[in-house]
C-alpha positions as CSV (number, residue, x, y, z in Angstrom):
1,M,-111.5,84.8,-208.1
2,E,-114.6,86.0,-210.0
3,K,-114.8,89.3,-208.2
4,D,-111.3,90.2,-209.5
5,L,-112.5,89.6,-213.1
6,V,-114.3,92.0,-215.5
7,T,-116.3,91.0,-218.6
8,L,-116.6,93.5,-221.4
9,T,-117.2,93.7,-225.1
10,I,-114.7,95.1,-227.6
11,D,-115.6,95.3,-231.3
12,N,-118.5,92.8,-230.7
13,Q,-116.1,90.3,-229.0
14,K,-116.8,89.4,-225.4
15,I,-113.8,89.0,-223.2
16,T,-113.0,88.5,-219.5
17,V,-109.9,90.2,-218.0
18,K,-108.6,91.2,-214.6
19,K,-110.3,94.3,-213.2
20,D,-107.3,96.6,-213.2
21,T,-106.7,96.0,-216.9
22,T,-106.7,98.9,-219.3
23,I,-108.8,98.9,-222.4
24,L,-105.6,98.8,-224.4
25,Q,-104.4,95.7,-222.6
26,A,-107.7,94.0,-222.8
27,A,-107.8,94.6,-226.6
28,K,-104.3,93.1,-227.0
29,E,-105.4,90.0,-225.1
30,A,-108.3,89.7,-227.5
31,G,-106.0,90.1,-230.5
32,I,-107.4,93.5,-231.3
33,D,-104.9,96.1,-232.4
34,I,-105.2,99.7,-231.2
35,P,-102.5,102.1,-232.4
36,T,-100.2,103.8,-229.9
37,L,-97.4,106.3,-230.0
38,C,-96.6,107.7,-226.6
39,F,-97.4,104.5,-224.8
40,L,-94.5,102.4,-223.4
41,K,-95.5,99.5,-221.2
42,D,-94.7,100.1,-217.5
43,I,-92.7,103.2,-218.4
44,N,-94.9,105.8,-220.1
45,E,-98.6,105.3,-219.7
46,I,-100.0,108.9,-219.9
47,G,-102.4,109.0,-222.8
48,D,-100.8,112.1,-224.3
49,C,-100.7,111.4,-228.0
50,R,-104.3,110.3,-228.2
51,M,-103.7,107.8,-230.9
52,C,-105.2,105.0,-228.9
53,I,-108.6,106.6,-228.5
54,V,-111.7,104.4,-228.5
55,K,-115.5,104.9,-227.9
56,V,-117.2,103.6,-224.9
57,E,-121.0,103.0,-225.4
58,G,-123.1,105.5,-223.3
59,R,-120.3,108.0,-222.9
60,R,-119.6,111.3,-224.7
61,G,-116.4,111.8,-226.6
62,F,-113.5,109.4,-226.8
63,A,-111.7,107.4,-224.1
64,T,-107.9,107.0,-224.0
65,S,-107.5,103.3,-224.0
66,C,-104.0,103.2,-222.5
67,I,-105.1,104.7,-219.2
68,Q,-108.9,103.9,-219.1
69,K,-109.5,100.9,-216.9
70,V,-112.1,98.3,-218.0
71,E,-115.5,98.0,-216.3
72,N,-118.0,95.2,-216.1
73,G,-120.5,95.3,-219.0
74,M,-118.5,98.0,-220.8
75,V,-119.0,98.0,-224.6
76,V,-116.0,99.4,-226.6
77,K,-115.6,100.3,-230.3
78,T,-112.0,100.7,-231.6
79,N,-112.4,101.4,-235.3
80,T,-115.5,103.4,-236.1
81,P,-115.3,106.0,-238.9
82,D,-115.1,109.0,-236.4
83,I,-112.4,107.3,-234.4
84,I,-110.3,106.6,-237.6
85,E,-110.9,110.2,-238.7
86,A,-109.8,111.6,-235.3
87,R,-106.7,109.5,-235.2
88,H,-105.9,110.7,-238.8
89,V,-106.2,114.3,-237.8
90,M,-104.0,113.9,-234.7
91,L,-101.4,112.1,-236.8
92,D,-101.5,114.9,-239.4
93,L,-100.9,117.4,-236.6
94,I,-97.9,115.5,-235.3
95,I,-96.3,115.0,-238.7
96,S,-96.9,118.7,-239.7
97,N,-94.3,119.8,-237.2
98,H,-91.9,116.9,-237.9
99,S,-88.8,116.8,-240.1
100,K,-89.5,115.1,-243.5
101,D,-86.0,113.8,-244.1
102,C,-87.0,110.1,-243.7
103,L,-84.7,109.0,-246.5
104,T,-81.6,110.1,-244.6
105,C,-82.8,109.3,-241.1
106,T,-81.1,106.5,-239.1
107,R,-84.5,105.2,-238.0
108,M,-85.9,104.8,-241.6
109,G,-87.8,101.6,-241.6
110,N,-87.8,101.4,-237.8
111,C,-89.6,104.6,-236.9
112,E,-92.9,104.3,-235.1
113,L,-94.2,107.6,-236.5
114,Q,-93.3,106.4,-240.0
115,A,-95.0,103.1,-239.4
116,L,-98.2,104.9,-238.4
117,A,-98.1,107.2,-241.4
118,K,-97.9,104.2,-243.6
119,K,-100.7,102.4,-241.7
120,F,-103.0,105.4,-242.0
121,N,-102.1,106.0,-245.6
122,I,-100.8,109.5,-245.0
123,Q,-100.0,110.9,-248.5
124,S,-100.2,114.6,-247.8
125,I,-100.3,116.8,-244.8
126,E,-103.6,118.7,-244.4
127,F,-102.3,121.0,-241.6
128,D,-99.0,121.9,-243.2
129,G,-98.4,125.2,-241.4
130,E,-95.5,127.0,-239.9
131,R,-92.8,124.7,-238.5
132,K,-90.4,125.7,-235.7
133,E,-86.8,124.9,-236.4
134,Q,-84.7,124.2,-233.3
135,P,-81.0,123.8,-233.0
136,I,-79.6,120.2,-232.8
137,D,-77.5,119.3,-229.8
138,N,-74.6,117.2,-231.0
139,L,-72.0,118.4,-228.5
140,S,-72.0,115.3,-226.3
141,P,-69.6,112.5,-227.2
142,A,-72.4,109.9,-227.3
143,I,-75.9,111.3,-227.9
144,V,-77.4,113.6,-230.6
145,K,-80.6,115.4,-229.5
146,D,-82.7,116.6,-232.5
147,P,-85.8,118.4,-231.3
148,N,-87.0,118.8,-234.9
149,K,-87.8,115.1,-234.9
150,C,-89.4,115.1,-231.4
151,I,-93.1,114.3,-231.2
152,L,-93.4,115.2,-227.5
153,C,-94.3,111.6,-226.5
154,R,-92.3,112.0,-223.3
155,R,-91.1,108.4,-223.4
156,C,-87.5,109.6,-222.9
157,V,-88.5,111.8,-220.0
158,A,-90.3,108.9,-218.2
159,T,-87.3,106.5,-218.8
160,C,-84.7,109.0,-217.6
161,K,-86.7,110.2,-214.6
162,N,-88.6,107.1,-213.4
163,I,-86.4,104.2,-214.5
164,Q,-82.9,105.7,-214.3
165,K,-83.7,108.3,-211.7
166,I,-81.5,110.9,-213.4
167,G,-83.9,113.4,-214.9
168,A,-81.5,114.9,-217.4
169,V,-84.4,115.9,-219.7
170,D,-88.0,117.1,-219.1
171,C,-90.8,118.8,-221.0
172,G,-90.6,122.6,-220.9
173,N,-92.9,125.5,-222.0
174,R,-96.5,125.1,-223.2
175,G,-98.5,124.7,-226.3
176,F,-96.7,125.2,-229.6
177,E,-93.6,126.2,-227.7
178,S,-93.4,122.8,-225.8
179,S,-90.2,121.0,-226.1
180,I,-88.1,118.2,-224.5
181,S,-85.2,120.0,-223.1
182,T,-82.6,120.1,-220.3
183,T,-82.3,122.5,-217.4
184,Y,-81.6,126.0,-218.8
185,N,-81.6,124.3,-222.2
186,K,-78.0,123.2,-221.8
187,S,-76.3,120.7,-224.0
188,L,-76.6,117.1,-222.7
189,K,-72.8,117.2,-222.2
190,D,-73.3,119.9,-219.5
191,T,-75.9,118.0,-217.6
192,N,-76.0,115.0,-215.3
193,C,-76.7,112.7,-218.3
194,V,-74.6,109.6,-218.1
195,Y,-75.0,108.6,-221.8
196,C,-76.6,105.2,-220.9
197,G,-78.7,105.6,-224.1
198,Q,-82.0,104.3,-222.6
199,C,-83.7,107.4,-223.9
200,I,-82.6,106.4,-227.4
201,Q,-84.2,103.0,-226.8
202,A,-87.4,104.6,-225.7
203,C,-87.6,107.2,-228.5
204,P,-90.1,106.3,-231.2
205,T,-88.4,108.5,-233.8
206,S,-84.8,109.7,-234.3
207,A,-85.1,112.7,-231.9
208,L,-82.5,110.9,-229.8
209,R,-79.8,108.9,-231.5
210,E,-76.2,107.8,-231.0
211,K,-73.4,110.0,-232.3
212,E,-72.4,108.1,-235.4
213,N,-68.7,107.2,-236.0
214,I,-69.1,105.0,-239.0
215,D,-67.3,107.5,-241.3
216,D,-64.3,107.6,-239.0
217,V,-64.0,103.8,-239.4
218,W,-64.3,103.9,-243.2
219,V,-61.6,106.5,-243.5
220,K,-59.2,104.3,-241.5
221,L,-60.1,101.1,-243.4
222,K,-59.2,102.9,-246.6
223,D,-55.8,104.1,-245.3
224,P,-53.0,101.6,-246.2
225,E,-50.8,103.1,-243.5
226,T,-53.2,102.2,-240.7
227,Y,-53.5,98.8,-239.1
228,V,-57.1,98.6,-238.1
229,I,-58.1,96.1,-235.4
230,V,-61.7,95.5,-234.3
231,Q,-63.1,93.9,-231.2
232,T,-66.6,92.9,-230.3
233,A,-68.4,92.8,-227.0
234,P,-70.3,89.8,-225.6
235,A,-73.7,91.3,-226.0
236,V,-73.3,92.3,-229.6
237,R,-73.3,88.7,-230.9
238,V,-76.7,87.9,-229.5
239,A,-78.4,91.0,-230.9
240,L,-76.7,91.9,-234.2
241,G,-78.8,89.3,-236.1
242,E,-82.0,91.2,-235.2
243,E,-80.9,93.9,-237.6
244,F,-81.1,91.3,-240.3
245,E,-84.6,90.0,-239.4
246,M,-83.2,87.0,-237.5
247,P,-85.0,85.9,-234.3
248,I,-84.3,87.8,-231.1
249,G,-81.5,86.1,-229.2
250,T,-79.8,84.4,-232.1
251,D,-76.1,83.8,-231.5
252,V,-74.4,85.1,-234.7
253,T,-70.8,85.1,-233.5
254,G,-69.4,83.3,-236.5
255,K,-71.3,85.4,-239.1
256,M,-70.3,88.6,-237.2
257,V,-66.6,87.7,-237.4
258,T,-66.9,86.8,-241.2
259,S,-68.6,90.1,-241.9
260,L,-65.9,92.1,-240.1
261,K,-63.2,90.4,-242.0
262,R,-65.1,91.1,-245.3
263,L,-65.3,94.8,-244.3
264,G,-61.5,94.9,-244.3
265,F,-60.3,94.9,-240.7
266,N,-56.7,93.7,-240.4
267,K,-57.6,91.6,-237.3
268,V,-60.8,90.7,-235.6
269,F,-60.3,90.2,-231.8
270,D,-62.7,89.3,-229.1
271,T,-63.6,91.6,-226.2
272,N,-64.5,88.4,-224.4
273,T,-60.8,87.6,-224.2
274,A,-60.3,90.9,-222.3
275,A,-63.3,90.1,-220.1
276,D,-61.3,87.1,-218.9
277,F,-58.4,89.5,-218.1
278,T,-60.8,91.7,-216.3
279,I,-61.9,88.8,-214.1
280,M,-58.3,87.7,-213.4
281,E,-57.4,91.2,-212.2
282,E,-60.7,92.0,-210.5
283,A,-61.0,88.7,-208.7
284,N,-57.5,89.1,-207.4
285,E,-58.1,92.7,-206.4
286,F,-61.3,91.6,-204.5
287,V,-59.5,88.7,-202.7
288,K,-56.8,91.2,-201.6
289,R,-59.3,93.7,-200.4
290,F,-61.4,91.1,-198.7
291,K,-58.5,89.7,-196.8
292,E,-57.3,93.1,-195.7
293,I,-60.9,94.5,-195.2
294,D,-59.9,97.5,-197.4
295,N,-62.4,99.7,-199.2
296,L,-65.2,97.3,-199.0
297,P,-67.5,96.8,-200.6
298,M,-65.6,96.6,-203.9
299,I,-67.8,97.8,-206.8
300,T,-67.3,96.7,-210.4
301,S,-66.0,99.3,-212.9
302,C,-66.9,97.8,-216.3
303,C,-69.8,100.1,-217.1
304,P,-68.9,103.7,-218.1
305,G,-72.4,105.0,-217.6
306,W,-72.3,103.7,-214.1
307,I,-68.8,105.2,-213.6
308,R,-70.0,108.7,-214.7
309,Y,-73.1,108.3,-212.4
310,I,-71.1,107.5,-209.3
311,E,-68.6,110.3,-210.1
312,I,-71.4,112.8,-210.3
313,N,-73.7,111.6,-207.6
314,Y,-71.6,109.7,-205.1
315,P,-68.0,111.1,-205.4
316,E,-67.2,110.1,-201.8
317,L,-67.8,106.4,-202.8
318,V,-65.5,106.4,-205.8
319,P,-62.6,104.7,-203.8
320,H,-64.9,101.6,-203.6
321,L,-64.6,101.1,-207.3
322,S,-62.4,98.4,-208.7
323,T,-59.4,100.0,-210.4
324,C,-59.8,97.6,-213.4
325,K,-60.4,99.1,-216.8
326,S,-63.4,97.9,-218.7
327,P,-62.8,94.9,-220.9
328,H,-62.6,96.7,-224.3
329,E,-60.2,99.2,-222.8
330,M,-58.1,96.4,-221.5
331,L,-58.0,94.8,-224.9
332,G,-57.1,98.1,-226.5
333,A,-54.3,98.6,-224.1
334,L,-53.0,95.0,-224.7
335,I,-53.2,95.5,-228.5
336,K,-51.1,98.6,-228.3
337,S,-48.5,97.1,-225.9
338,Y,-48.3,93.3,-225.9
339,Y,-49.6,92.7,-229.4
340,A,-47.8,95.6,-231.1
341,K,-44.5,94.5,-229.6
342,K,-45.1,90.8,-230.5
343,E,-45.9,91.7,-234.1
344,N,-43.4,94.5,-234.4
345,I,-46.1,97.1,-235.3
346,N,-45.7,100.7,-234.3
347,P,-48.6,101.4,-231.8
348,E,-49.1,104.8,-233.4
349,K,-50.1,103.0,-236.6
350,I,-52.7,100.9,-234.8
351,Y,-56.4,102.0,-234.8
352,V,-58.6,100.1,-232.4
353,V,-62.3,100.0,-233.1
354,S,-64.7,98.6,-230.4
355,V,-68.1,97.3,-231.4
356,M,-70.2,97.8,-228.3
357,P,-73.9,97.4,-227.2
358,C,-73.3,100.7,-225.3
359,I,-73.2,104.3,-226.4
360,A,-71.5,105.4,-223.1
361,K,-68.4,103.6,-224.4
362,K,-68.1,106.5,-226.9
363,Y,-67.7,108.8,-223.9
364,E,-65.4,106.3,-222.1
365,R,-62.9,105.8,-224.8
366,Q,-61.9,109.5,-224.8
367,R,-61.1,109.7,-221.1
368,E,-57.5,110.6,-220.5
369,E,-57.2,108.0,-217.8
370,L,-57.7,105.4,-220.4
371,S,-54.5,106.0,-222.4
372,N,-50.8,105.0,-222.3
373,N,-47.9,107.0,-223.7
374,K,-50.4,109.6,-225.0
375,L,-52.2,107.0,-227.0
376,F,-55.8,106.2,-226.2
377,D,-56.4,102.5,-225.6
378,V,-59.4,102.6,-228.0
379,D,-59.6,105.0,-230.9
380,C,-63.2,104.5,-232.0
381,V,-66.5,103.0,-230.7
382,I,-69.4,102.0,-232.9
383,T,-72.6,100.4,-231.7
384,T,-74.3,97.2,-232.7
385,R,-76.6,99.3,-234.9
386,E,-73.7,101.1,-236.5
387,L,-72.0,97.8,-237.4
388,A,-75.3,96.6,-239.0
389,R,-75.4,99.7,-241.1
390,M,-71.8,99.2,-242.2
391,I,-72.6,95.6,-243.2
392,K,-75.6,96.7,-245.2
393,Y,-73.7,99.5,-246.8
394,A,-71.1,97.0,-248.0
395,N,-73.9,94.9,-249.5
396,I,-73.0,91.9,-247.4
397,R,-75.8,89.3,-247.1
398,F,-75.3,88.7,-243.4
399,E,-77.8,85.9,-243.0
400,N,-76.1,83.9,-245.7
401,L,-72.5,84.2,-244.4
402,E,-70.5,81.2,-243.3
403,D,-69.0,81.2,-239.8
404,S,-65.5,82.3,-239.0
405,E,-63.3,82.2,-235.9
406,F,-61.7,85.2,-234.1
407,D,-58.1,85.9,-234.9
408,N,-55.3,84.9,-232.6
409,P,-53.7,85.6,-230.2
410,L,-56.5,87.7,-228.6
411,G,-59.5,85.8,-229.8
412,E,-59.9,83.0,-227.4
413,S,-62.2,83.3,-224.4
414,T,-64.2,81.3,-221.8
415,G,-67.8,80.9,-220.9
416,A,-67.3,83.2,-217.9
417,A,-66.5,86.1,-220.3
418,S,-69.6,85.6,-222.4
419,I,-71.9,86.2,-219.4
420,F,-70.5,89.7,-218.9
421,G,-73.2,90.7,-221.4
422,T,-76.1,90.2,-218.9
423,T,-76.8,91.5,-215.4
424,G,-75.1,89.4,-212.8
425,G,-72.6,88.0,-215.3
426,V,-69.6,89.9,-214.1
427,M,-70.3,88.9,-210.5
428,E,-70.8,85.3,-211.4
429,A,-67.6,85.2,-213.5
430,A,-65.6,86.8,-210.7
431,L,-67.0,84.4,-208.1
432,R,-65.9,81.4,-210.2
433,T,-62.3,82.6,-210.1
434,A,-62.4,84.1,-206.6
435,Q,-63.5,80.8,-205.1
436,D,-60.6,78.9,-206.7
437,I,-58.1,81.5,-205.5
438,L,-59.4,81.5,-202.0
439,T,-59.6,77.7,-201.7
440,G,-56.6,76.9,-203.9
441,E,-58.7,74.3,-205.7
442,D,-60.5,73.8,-209.0
443,L,-64.0,73.6,-207.7
444,D,-66.9,72.1,-209.6
445,K,-69.3,74.9,-208.7
446,I,-69.8,77.0,-211.8
447,N,-73.3,78.5,-211.7
448,F,-74.3,81.1,-209.2
449,E,-78.0,81.1,-209.7
450,P,-78.9,83.8,-207.0
451,V,-77.2,86.5,-209.1
452,R,-79.0,85.6,-212.3
453,G,-82.5,86.6,-213.4
454,E,-84.5,89.7,-214.3
455,K,-84.8,91.3,-210.9
456,G,-83.3,94.8,-210.7
457,I,-81.6,94.0,-207.4
458,K,-80.3,90.6,-206.5
459,D,-78.4,89.8,-203.3
460,A,-76.9,86.6,-202.0
461,T,-74.5,85.3,-199.4
462,V,-71.8,83.0,-200.9
463,N,-69.8,80.7,-198.6
464,I,-66.2,80.2,-199.9
465,N,-63.7,78.3,-197.8
466,G,-65.8,78.8,-194.7
467,K,-66.1,82.6,-195.2
468,N,-69.4,84.3,-196.0
469,I,-69.2,86.9,-198.8
470,K,-72.3,89.0,-199.2
471,V,-72.8,90.2,-202.8
472,V,-75.4,92.3,-204.6
473,V,-76.1,92.9,-208.2
474,A,-78.1,96.0,-209.5
475,S,-79.0,96.9,-213.1
476,G,-80.6,100.2,-214.0
477,L,-79.5,103.3,-212.3
478,G,-82.7,103.7,-210.3
479,N,-81.8,100.4,-208.6
480,A,-78.1,101.4,-208.3
481,Q,-79.3,104.5,-206.4
482,K,-80.9,102.3,-203.8
483,I,-77.7,100.3,-203.2
484,M,-75.6,103.5,-203.1
485,E,-77.8,105.0,-200.5
486,E,-77.5,101.9,-198.3
487,I,-73.7,102.0,-198.6
488,K,-73.6,105.7,-198.0
489,S,-75.7,105.4,-194.8
490,G,-73.7,102.5,-193.5
491,K,-76.7,100.2,-193.5
492,A,-75.2,97.8,-196.1
493,D,-72.8,95.0,-195.3
494,Y,-71.9,93.9,-198.8
495,Q,-68.4,93.0,-199.7
496,F,-68.8,92.8,-203.5
497,V,-71.2,94.9,-205.7
498,E,-71.9,94.7,-209.4
499,I,-73.7,97.6,-211.1
500,M,-74.8,98.0,-214.7
501,A,-76.4,101.3,-215.9
502,C,-78.8,99.6,-218.3
503,P,-81.8,97.6,-216.9
504,G,-80.9,94.0,-217.8
505,G,-77.2,94.7,-218.4
506,C,-75.3,95.2,-221.7
507,I,-77.7,93.0,-223.7
508,M,-80.2,95.9,-223.3
509,G,-77.7,98.6,-223.8
510,G,-78.4,101.9,-225.5
511,G,-76.5,100.8,-228.7
512,Q,-78.5,97.6,-229.2
513,P,-81.2,97.1,-231.9
514,I,-84.3,99.2,-231.1
515,K,-87.6,97.4,-230.6
516,N,-90.8,99.3,-231.0
517,S,-93.3,99.6,-228.2
518,T,-95.5,96.8,-229.5
519,I,-92.6,94.3,-229.5
520,R,-91.5,95.5,-226.1
521,S,-95.0,95.0,-224.6
522,E,-95.4,91.5,-226.1
523,I,-91.9,89.9,-226.0
524,D,-89.4,89.7,-223.2
525,V,-86.4,90.8,-225.3
526,R,-84.0,90.8,-222.3
527,K,-84.9,87.2,-221.5
528,L,-84.3,85.9,-225.0
529,R,-80.9,87.7,-225.3
530,A,-79.9,86.5,-221.8
531,E,-80.7,82.9,-222.6
532,A,-78.5,83.1,-225.7
533,I,-75.6,84.5,-223.5
534,Y,-76.0,81.7,-221.0
535,E,-76.2,79.1,-223.7
536,I,-72.8,80.3,-225.1
537,D,-71.4,79.8,-221.5
538,E,-72.9,76.3,-221.2
539,K,-71.5,75.2,-224.5
540,S,-68.0,76.5,-223.7
541,I,-65.2,74.0,-223.0
542,I,-63.6,76.3,-220.5
543,R,-65.9,78.2,-218.2
544,K,-63.5,79.9,-215.7
545,S,-61.6,83.0,-216.8
546,H,-58.3,82.1,-215.0
547,Q,-58.2,78.8,-217.1
548,N,-58.0,80.7,-220.4
549,P,-54.7,79.6,-222.1
550,V,-54.4,83.0,-223.7
551,L,-54.3,84.6,-220.3
552,K,-51.6,82.2,-219.1
553,K,-49.5,83.0,-222.2
554,V,-49.8,86.8,-221.9
555,Y,-49.1,86.8,-218.2
556,N,-46.1,84.6,-218.8
557,E,-44.7,86.6,-221.7
558,F,-45.7,90.1,-220.7
559,L,-47.8,90.9,-217.6
560,G,-46.1,88.7,-215.0
561,E,-48.9,88.1,-212.6
562,P,-52.3,89.7,-211.7
563,G,-51.7,93.0,-209.9
564,S,-48.0,93.3,-211.1
565,E,-46.5,96.6,-211.9
566,V,-47.0,96.0,-215.6
567,A,-50.5,94.8,-215.1
568,E,-51.3,97.9,-213.1
569,K,-50.0,100.1,-215.8
570,V,-51.7,98.4,-218.7
571,L,-55.0,97.0,-217.2
572,H,-55.8,99.4,-214.3
573,T,-56.8,103.0,-214.0
574,K,-57.9,105.7,-211.5
575,F,-61.3,107.4,-211.4
576,T,-62.0,111.0,-210.6
577,V,-64.9,112.6,-208.7
578,T,-66.2,114.9,-211.4
579,R,-66.4,114.6,-215.1
């Protein structure tokens, strides 16, 4: 309706937009670029950095376009000489207190501050005064916090507090002494941080970054006495190509495998294979609990950020967790037991590297519960970004590589395993197997549409063999909190719950390629990556985990059956209430 529309003029261009639109949004709709730094759509819209200032005719001073709403008849200028000069001054001030080690920074070429410096032709710093040097916090197993690269944009604070509902970091002190810190300035490892890495995804610089483990991998690859095996998660294959300028959501599975073989790994296995094992164990565990009405609802245990969250915030609900290890931990355990015995390799000589979309996996892999015979199931975790850096370091032209297949015997998977990478995928994969177990039939129903999609919370009632199973899927810890409160209060009547710490699931994990604020405001990255995941599933010949021939072989030769004594020892674990 016309009353809900506003017409204004921006840089001599008349446009009509909805009345609650900001000047920044209106400019974008008109194809006019206004620089931003602290702005992050729907997350951090506070007008703090002042890079997005504009002039509104008839008003004194500048208006902050990311928070100033449009008005009828408003006339806006975005690039007058005094606006450009003011932005230049503010950028100078920000850079003056920023580290200048761009050549050795992990965000070189993908830093929003660096991009603005280039855009504004910053060649020298006019306000090059005293800099405050602050200690770097690198004590956590997953995140490095470097306040010397922080520009006080507060994007990490907004993400942690408003989206994830954790609040591990906040802005403390005032003026020149302002800093993003934790309570009592503790290390992140001593806070309620769950290492989801969403703060890293939000950070425009390298003030927050993953704890890099690339050198650990290079050392092992050079050691002739070590048998180095690598595995890759479902979400990695639909995001890795972005680090090589390929379109968002490109499936680069074959090129990824080729690059890993060229890097020198002895074997390249697929975490998807282990995802099928996870479903086999988890679906059987759920069916048993459902029949016995024991510890319902059962909650998935694939996500280590989520596991740490429930242990810290809802310890009384820990018994509801599935006892299944996460897929990469399962595969690590199978490699050091089944595969080692089969190939007559000393497990102590095997070094398992997991390529993950998640930085919380770095924390997970060192948990004592995830080891057998004093050997950790997984020895090292690197992110999608770290793998890309290794490939570039080795001077491999990724985009020109031919496709290769995963190695046997742990490189064959189903479509059900691939959808683990997106929110709702674990639930859907488990339901595909659970329905066949409960009915004793090979049912044609494959897709469970109600648990798919972008909504943070999705619930559904699934009828299997005449029994109604109420399920719910949550992604993002803010949404998980809502579900946990329902369960805690006794208001919920769910039987099966899937939770992923990262909004959108693993495809949007903290270790995935970082997209700047402009891309995030204009492109639905989650949707494109999810579509690629579902396409892999649709093209798969086998789409149910329990029909994977590798599973049948391993159960026959080693595990026995789901839930057996051997399976419990190798594929299951116990969780504690505090970490």
